[in-house]
C-alpha positions in Angstrom: -24.7 100.6 111.2 -24.2 97.2 109.7 -21.1 95.0 110.1 -20.6 91.8 108.2 -17.6 89.6 108.4 -16.7 88.1 105.0 -14.3 85.5 103.5 -13.4 83.6 106.7 -13.1 86.8 108.7 -10.5 88.4 106.5 -12.7 91.2 105.1 -15.3 93.4 106.8 -18.3 95.1 105.2 -19.1 98.4 107.0 -22.4 100.2 106.4 -23.4 103.4 108.2 -26.2 105.9 107.8 -27.2 109.2 109.3 -23.8 110.7 108.6 -23.1 114.2 107.2 -23.7 114.1 103.4 -20.6 114.2 101.2 -18.1 114.2 104.1 -14.9 112.2 104.5 -14.8 109.6 107.3 -12.0 107.4 108.8 -13.0 103.8 109.5 -10.7 102.2 112.0 -11.0 98.4 112.7 -9.0 97.2 115.7 -8.9 93.4 116.3 -9.0 93.3 120.1 -8.1 89.6 120.1 -5.0 89.8 117.9 -4.0 93.5 118.4 -4.0 94.5 114.7 -5.5 97.6 113.2 -6.7 98.5 109.7 -7.6 102.1 108.7 -9.4 103.4 105.6 -10.8 106.8 104.6 -14.0 107.0 102.6 -16.5 109.6 101.7 -20.1 109.4 102.6 -22.7 109.7 99.8 -26.0 111.2 100.7 -25.3 110.6 104.4 -24.5 106.9 103.9 -21.3 105.0 103.8 -20.6 101.5 102.6 -17.2 99.9 102.2 -15.5 96.5 102.3 -12.0 96.5 103.8 -9.3 93.9 104.2 -8.9 93.3 107.9 -8.2 90.3 110.2 -11.5 90.1 112.1 -11.0 86.7 113.6 -12.1 87.2 117.2 -13.4 90.4 118.7 -13.0 93.6 116.7 -14.0 97.2 117.4 -15.0 99.5 114.5 -14.8 103.2 115.0 -16.0 105.8 112.4 -14.5 109.3 112.8 -15.4 112.5 111.0 -12.9 114.7 109.3 -12.2 116.5 112.6 -11.3 113.2 114.3 -14.4 113.0 116.4 -15.9 109.5 116.9 -19.4 109.5 115.3 -20.0 105.7 115.5 -18.5 102.9 117.5 -19.3 99.2 117.3 -18.0 95.8 118.4 -18.2 92.7 116.2 -17.2 89.0 116.6 -15.6 87.0 113.7 -16.8 83.5 114.2 -15.3 81.5 111.4 -12.4 80.0 113.4 -14.7 78.8 116.2 -17.5 77.7 113.9 -14.9 75.3 112.3 -14.1 74.0 115.8 -17.8 73.3 116.5 -18.2 71.5 113.2 -15.2 69.3 114.0 -16.5 68.5 117.5 -19.9 67.5 116.1 -18.3 65.4 113.4 -16.1 63.7 115.9 -19.1 63.0 118.1 -21.0 61.5 115.2 -18.1 59.3 114.1 -17.1 58.4 117.6 -16.4 54.7 118.4 -15.5 55.0 122.0 -17.1 52.6 124.5 -17.6 55.3 127.2 -19.2 58.8 127.5 -16.5 60.5 125.4 -18.8 60.8 122.4 -21.4 62.7 124.3 -18.7 64.9 125.9 -17.6 66.1 122.4 -21.2 67.1 121.6 -21.7 68.8 125.0 -18.4 70.7 124.5 -19.7 71.8 121.0 -22.9 73.0 122.6 -21.1 75.0 125.3 -18.8 76.6 122.8 -21.8 77.6 120.6 -23.6 79.1 123.6 -20.4 81.1 124.5 -20.1 82.3 121.0 -23.8 83.4 120.9 -23.4 85.2 124.2 -20.3 87.0 122.8 -22.2 88.0 119.7 -25.1 89.4 121.8 -22.8 91.3 124.1 -21.0 92.7 121.0 -24.4 94.2 119.9 -24.4 96.0 123.3 -20.9 97.3 122.8 -19.5 95.4 125.7 -15.9 94.9 124.6 -14.5 93.2 127.7 -17.2 90.6 128.3 -17.4 89.9 124.6 -13.6 89.2 124.6 -13.9 87.1 127.7 -16.6 84.9 126.2 -14.8 84.6 122.9 -11.5 83.6 124.6 -13.3 81.0 126.8 -14.9 79.5 123.7 -11.5 79.4 121.9 -9.9 77.7 124.9 -12.6 75.0 124.8 -11.7 74.3 121.2 -8.6 72.5 122.1 -8.5 69.1 120.5 -8.9 66.1 122.8 -7.4 63.0 121.2 -8.5 59.4 121.5 -11.2 58.1 123.8 -9.6 59.2 127.0 -11.8 56.8 129.1 
């Protein structure tokens, strides 16, 4: 199955194969970070299903595909990274433009690197279906995205 976060993590493209041909499926997207759920019903065509649905996928989301009898046939975890990617970009920009006369500039860059590594770890754990540790790493990365004003030396 393929999952792709689109448009700043406000839409999600879901692709699945090896399904029963010409059957109806329910796709349920639950944002584990924000607690919201989006549900859509779509038919498979030749055992494949592709759809784009509107859903807030900022953070960690779980996607479940159920057959017409309500049985789960596929389950995946995904990480919407747009919000944290913006934070990383801001930290790197701040580091480049920094005029402090201490180690504050390098601290911003190191913070950006730490956040990026946490985000990559969360994405990897999502591919393994590890909801709890994926959420923990995403939450830690988000916590590190707090703005630190001025030089703070």
